[in-house]
C-alpha positions as CSV (number, residue, x, y, z in Angstrom):
1,X,-41.8,-67.2,3.6
2,X,-40.0,-67.4,0.4
3,X,-36.6,-69.5,1.0
4,X,-33.6,-67.5,0.9
5,X,-34.8,-64.1,0.5
6,X,-32.4,-61.4,1.8
7,X,-33.4,-58.7,3.7
8,X,-31.5,-55.1,3.5
9,X,-31.8,-52.2,5.6
10,X,-30.6,-48.6,3.4
11,X,-28.4,-46.6,5.6
12,X,-28.3,-42.8,4.6
13,X,-24.7,-43.1,3.3
14,X,-25.8,-45.7,0.2
15,X,-24.7,-48.7,2.1
16,X,-27.2,-51.8,3.2
17,X,-27.2,-52.7,6.8
18,X,-28.5,-57.0,6.5
19,X,-31.4,-58.0,8.7
20,X,-31.5,-61.7,9.8
21,X,-34.9,-63.3,8.6
22,X,-35.8,-63.6,12.2
23,X,-36.3,-60.0,12.6
24,X,-38.0,-59.1,10.1
25,X,-41.3,-57.8,11.5
26,X,-39.2,-55.4,14.0
27,X,-37.0,-53.9,11.2
28,X,-40.6,-52.2,9.5
29,X,-40.3,-49.0,11.0
30,X,-41.7,-45.5,10.0
31,X,-38.4,-44.3,9.3
32,X,-37.3,-46.8,7.0
33,X,-36.4,-48.0,3.3
34,X,-35.9,-51.8,3.1
35,X,-34.7,-53.9,0.4
36,X,-36.1,-57.5,0.0
37,X,-34.0,-59.5,-2.6
38,X,-35.6,-62.4,-3.9
39,X,-33.6,-65.3,-5.5
40,X,-35.8,-67.7,-7.3
41,X,-37.3,-64.0,-9.1
42,X,-34.2,-62.0,-9.3
43,X,-36.2,-59.7,-7.6
44,X,-35.8,-56.8,-5.1
45,X,-38.8,-55.3,-3.5
46,X,-37.9,-51.7,-1.9
47,X,-40.4,-50.7,0.7
48,X,-40.4,-47.2,1.9
49,X,-41.7,-46.3,5.4
50,X,-44.4,-43.4,6.4
51,X,-41.5,-40.9,7.6
52,X,-39.1,-41.6,5.6
53,X,-36.9,-38.3,4.8
54,X,-36.4,-37.1,1.7
55,X,-32.7,-37.2,2.0
56,X,-33.2,-41.5,2.1
57,X,-35.9,-41.4,-0.2
58,X,-32.8,-39.5,-2.8
59,X,-31.5,-42.7,-2.4
60,X,-33.7,-45.3,-3.8
61,X,-32.4,-45.0,-7.7
62,X,-29.1,-45.9,-6.8
63,X,-30.5,-48.9,-4.7
64,X,-30.3,-51.6,-7.8
65,X,-27.2,-50.5,-9.0
66,X,-25.9,-50.2,-5.0
67,X,-27.0,-53.6,-4.3
68,X,-25.0,-55.1,-7.2
69,X,-22.2,-53.5,-6.2
70,X,-22.2,-54.3,-2.7
71,X,-23.4,-57.8,-3.4
72,X,-22.1,-59.1,-7.1
73,X,-23.7,-62.3,-6.6
74,X,-27.1,-61.0,-6.5
75,X,-28.6,-60.8,-9.7
76,X,-31.3,-58.6,-10.5
77,X,-33.3,-58.1,-13.7
78,X,-36.2,-55.7,-11.9
79,X,-37.3,-53.9,-8.7
80,X,-40.2,-53.1,-6.7
81,X,-41.1,-49.7,-5.3
82,X,-43.9,-50.3,-1.7
83,X,-45.2,-47.7,0.3
84,X,-45.8,-48.6,3.5
85,X,-49.8,-49.2,4.0
86,X,-50.1,-50.6,0.3
87,X,-48.2,-53.9,0.0
88,X,-49.6,-55.8,-2.2
89,X,-50.4,-59.8,-1.1
90,X,-47.9,-61.3,-3.9
91,X,-45.0,-59.1,-1.5
92,X,-47.0,-59.9,2.1
93,X,-46.2,-63.8,0.8
94,X,-42.6,-63.5,-0.1
95,X,-42.1,-62.1,3.8
96,X,-44.8,-64.3,5.1
97,X,-46.5,-61.4,7.1
98,X,-50.1,-60.8,6.8
99,X,-51.4,-57.6,6.4
100,X,-52.8,-57.2,9.5
101,X,-50.2,-57.9,11.8
102,X,-48.1,-55.4,9.3
103,X,-51.3,-52.6,10.3
104,X,-51.0,-53.6,14.2
105,X,-47.1,-53.5,14.0
106,X,-47.3,-49.6,11.9
107,X,-50.2,-48.2,13.9
108,X,-48.4,-49.3,17.3
109,X,-45.1,-47.5,15.9
110,X,-47.2,-44.1,15.2
111,X,-48.8,-44.1,18.3
112,X,-45.9,-44.6,20.4
113,X,-44.4,-41.5,18.3
114,X,-47.2,-39.0,18.6
115,X,-46.4,-37.9,21.7
116,X,-43.2,-37.1,20.1
117,X,-43.7,-35.7,17.1
118,X,-46.2,-33.3,19.0
119,X,-43.1,-32.5,21.1
120,X,-40.9,-32.0,18.1
121,X,-43.5,-29.8,16.4
122,X,-43.5,-27.6,19.4
123,X,-39.9,-27.4,19.9
124,X,-40.1,-26.5,16.1
125,X,-42.2,-23.6,16.7
126,X,-40.1,-21.9,19.1
127,X,-37.2,-22.4,17.6
128,X,-38.5,-19.9,14.7
129,X,-39.6,-17.9,17.1
130,X,-36.5,-17.2,19.3
131,X,-34.4,-17.3,15.5
132,X,-36.6,-15.0,14.2
133,X,-36.4,-12.7,17.3
134,X,-32.1,-13.3,16.9
135,X,-32.6,-14.7,20.4
136,X,-30.2,-17.5,19.3
137,X,-29.1,-19.2,23.0
138,X,-32.9,-19.8,23.7
139,X,-33.2,-21.5,19.7
140,X,-30.1,-23.2,20.0
141,X,-31.3,-25.2,23.1
142,X,-35.0,-25.2,21.8
143,X,-33.3,-27.4,18.0
144,X,-31.2,-29.4,20.6
145,X,-34.0,-31.3,22.8
146,X,-35.4,-31.9,18.8
147,X,-32.1,-33.5,18.1
148,X,-32.1,-35.7,21.3
149,X,-36.0,-36.5,20.1
150,X,-35.0,-37.5,16.5
151,X,-32.0,-40.2,17.9
152,X,-35.5,-41.5,19.8
153,X,-36.7,-41.8,17.1
154,X,-33.9,-42.7,14.5
155,X,-35.0,-39.7,12.4
156,X,-31.6,-39.2,11.2
157,X,-32.2,-36.5,8.3
158,X,-34.2,-34.7,11.2
159,X,-31.4,-35.1,13.5
160,X,-28.9,-34.0,11.0
161,X,-31.3,-31.0,10.0
162,X,-31.0,-29.2,13.3
163,X,-27.4,-29.7,14.1
164,X,-27.5,-27.9,10.7
165,X,-29.9,-25.7,12.2
166,X,-27.4,-25.0,15.3
167,X,-24.5,-24.8,13.6
168,X,-25.7,-21.1,11.7
169,X,-27.4,-20.1,14.6
170,X,-24.5,-20.3,16.8
171,X,-22.7,-18.6,14.2
172,X,-25.2,-15.9,13.7
173,X,-25.1,-15.6,17.4
174,X,-21.2,-15.2,17.3
175,X,-22.3,-12.3,14.8
176,X,-24.5,-11.0,16.8
177,X,-22.3,-10.4,20.0
178,X,-19.3,-8.8,17.2
179,X,-22.1,-6.6,16.0
180,X,-23.1,-5.8,19.7
181,X,-19.3,-5.1,20.7
182,X,-18.5,-2.9,17.5
183,X,-21.9,-0.7,18.0
184,X,-20.5,-0.6,21.7
185,X,-17.6,1.1,20.6
186,X,-19.2,3.3,17.9
187,X,-21.4,4.9,20.7
188,X,-18.3,5.2,22.8
189,X,-15.9,6.2,20.1
190,X,-18.9,9.1,18.9
191,X,-18.9,10.6,22.7
192,X,-15.0,10.9,22.7
193,X,-14.8,12.2,19.2
194,X,-17.0,15.3,20.0
195,X,-15.1,15.9,22.7
196,X,-11.9,15.5,21.1
197,X,-12.8,17.6,18.2
198,X,-14.5,20.3,20.7
199,X,-11.3,20.6,22.4
200,X,-9.5,21.1,18.8
201,X,-7.4,18.0,19.9
202,X,-7.9,16.6,16.2
203,X,-4.9,14.4,16.0
204,X,-6.1,12.2,18.9
205,X,-9.7,12.4,17.1
206,X,-8.4,10.8,14.4
207,X,-6.0,8.8,15.9
208,X,-9.0,7.3,18.0
209,X,-10.8,6.3,14.5
210,X,-7.9,5.0,12.8
211,X,-7.6,2.6,15.7
212,X,-10.8,1.2,15.6
213,X,-10.6,1.0,11.9
214,X,-7.4,-1.3,12.5
215,X,-8.8,-3.1,14.8
216,X,-12.3,-4.7,12.9
217,X,-12.3,-3.0,9.3
218,X,-10.4,-6.2,8.1
219,X,-12.3,-8.6,9.3
220,X,-16.1,-7.1,9.4
221,X,-18.2,-4.9,6.9
222,X,-17.7,-2.0,9.3
223,X,-19.6,0.1,6.8
224,X,-22.9,-2.1,7.1
225,X,-23.0,-0.8,10.6
226,X,-24.8,2.1,10.7
227,X,-23.3,3.5,14.2
228,X,-19.4,2.6,12.8
229,X,-20.2,4.5,9.7
230,X,-21.1,8.1,11.2
231,X,-18.6,7.3,13.2
232,X,-16.1,7.1,10.3
233,X,-17.8,9.9,8.7
234,X,-17.6,12.2,11.2
235,X,-13.5,11.7,10.8
236,X,-13.8,12.4,7.3
237,X,-15.5,14.9,7.7
238,X,-13.2,16.2,9.6
239,X,-10.2,15.9,7.9
240,X,-11.7,17.1,4.8
241,X,-12.4,20.3,6.6
242,X,-8.9,20.4,8.2
243,X,-6.9,19.5,4.5
244,X,-8.8,23.1,3.4
245,X,-7.5,24.9,6.4
246,X,-3.8,23.2,6.4
247,X,-4.0,24.1,2.3
248,X,-5.0,27.7,3.4
249,X,-2.1,28.0,6.0
250,X,0.4,26.1,3.5
251,X,-0.1,29.1,1.6
252,X,-0.1,31.6,3.5
253,X,3.6,29.9,5.1
254,X,4.7,29.8,1.7
255,X,4.2,33.3,0.4
256,X,5.8,34.5,4.0
257,X,8.9,32.0,3.1
258,X,9.7,33.5,-0.4
259,X,9.1,36.9,1.2
260,X,11.8,36.4,3.3
261,X,14.2,35.1,1.0
262,X,13.8,37.9,-1.6
263,X,10.4,39.6,-1.4
264,X,10.3,43.1,0.8
265,X,10.3,41.2,4.3
266,X,13.9,39.7,3.1
267,X,15.6,38.8,6.2
268,X,13.3,40.4,8.4
269,X,13.4,38.3,12.0
270,X,11.1,40.1,13.6
271,X,8.5,40.0,11.2
272,X,9.2,36.4,11.0
273,X,9.1,35.6,14.4
274,X,5.8,37.1,14.9
275,X,4.4,34.9,12.0
276,X,6.1,31.9,13.7
277,X,3.9,33.0,16.9
278,X,0.6,33.4,15.0
279,X,1.4,30.2,12.7
280,X,2.3,27.8,15.4
281,X,-0.8,28.9,17.3
282,X,-2.8,28.0,13.9
283,X,-1.3,24.2,13.5
284,X,-0.8,23.5,17.0
285,X,-3.7,21.1,16.3
286,X,-2.9,19.7,12.9
287,X,-0.6,16.9,12.0
288,X,-0.6,17.8,7.9
289,X,3.1,16.9,6.7
290,X,3.2,19.3,3.9
291,X,2.1,21.9,6.0
292,X,4.6,21.0,9.4
293,X,7.3,20.1,6.4
294,X,7.1,23.6,5.0
295,X,7.0,25.3,8.3
296,X,10.3,23.2,9.4
297,X,12.0,24.3,6.1
298,X,10.8,28.3,6.8
299,X,12.5,27.8,10.5
300,X,15.8,26.6,9.1
301,X,16.0,29.1,6.7
302,X,14.9,32.0,9.6
303,X,17.6,30.4,12.0
304,X,20.5,30.4,9.3
305,X,19.1,34.6,8.9
306,X,19.4,34.9,11.8
307,X,22.8,33.5,12.9
308,X,24.1,35.4,10.6
309,X,23.0,38.6,11.8
310,X,24.1,37.8,14.6
311,X,27.4,37.0,13.4
312,X,27.7,40.1,11.6
313,X,26.5,42.5,14.7
314,X,29.1,40.9,16.4
315,X,31.7,41.4,13.9
316,X,31.1,45.3,13.0
317,X,30.9,45.7,17.0
318,X,33.9,44.5,17.5
319,X,34.8,47.2,14.7
320,X,33.3,50.0,17.2
321,X,35.3,48.5,20.1
322,X,38.8,48.2,19.3
323,X,37.9,52.4,17.7
324,X,36.8,53.1,21.3
325,X,40.2,51.7,22.8
326,X,42.3,53.4,20.0
327,X,40.0,56.8,21.4
328,X,38.3,57.2,18.3
329,X,35.1,57.9,19.2
330,X,33.7,59.7,16.0
331,X,34.6,56.1,14.1
332,X,33.1,54.4,16.6
333,X,29.6,56.1,16.1
334,X,29.7,56.1,13.3
335,X,30.3,52.2,12.8
336,X,27.2,51.9,15.7
337,X,25.2,54.1,13.0
338,X,25.8,52.3,10.2
339,X,24.5,48.8,12.0
340,X,21.8,50.8,13.3
341,X,20.9,52.0,9.6
342,X,21.9,48.7,7.7
343,X,19.7,46.4,9.9
344,X,17.3,48.4,10.1
345,X,17.2,48.0,14.3
346,X,13.6,49.0,14.8
347,X,12.3,45.8,12.9
348,X,15.5,43.3,13.2
349,X,17.9,43.5,15.6
350,X,18.4,41.1,18.8
351,X,15.1,41.8,19.9
352,X,13.4,40.6,16.4
353,X,15.6,37.6,17.5
């Protein structure tokens, strides 16, 4: 062995761990990259194990600069890269290990590794199968076993790869649980919605869908879930149908209201009362504010007209009663006849009011 050589093991972080010359043979593994600095030649040998991960191999171009940065006292003129099993004689002379001894060391590692690699491959097949079938819990369990085996053989890349997979599977498992929850509530929502519409409880049916949307739509794309979209479309179709019906009712209210104020039905309390009864029956399950506001405005006018009618009847009736008290029956009768004629008693009066 050349004197004063320095041996380093490359870490995944891009840093180096120095290895003593006494442990040089043990430092040769299937998964490591070793660097050997030869001072008198200012040369670095970079030795690559047979099973080195791609993530570690990606650091090879940075080795020379990293050594110079971490160990500025080491002057490097050139570097030589060597694959495991293809070690040149000059390299073996530098490290003081024969070709046969190194081959026996690597062969032993490969033999010991075979059962573990076989088990890892078997588990990988299971992981893929479980993941494709969306059995995320079983996929995570199998991947965790691979993580443990990767630690046993010091395969940091495989370990990290499976940890990343587990994180993704856990995320998908959570999303799958939420999806099933949304689908279940969508089915229940459709069932309850149909029942409410059947009994014409449109307001409650709309509230049911509105609550469903408030619960999920801010965090999840429920429009991509067929059952959820079906529930929402049912509500939208119901609202559209109700809007057509409500516009027709509002027009009817506005027309009668105008007729009540200035048209042929002006002040006709009896007809207005009958109209209210009819309209209220039609809109009892509707919830359009425009319709309700129009009806409320009409009711206000109706109540004012009724109040005026009652006040007018009371006033002229008092006058007729005063005439009766004075014994002026003919005047009293005349006043009552005027009341009947003026108010069109059969259509208005207190019976209508």
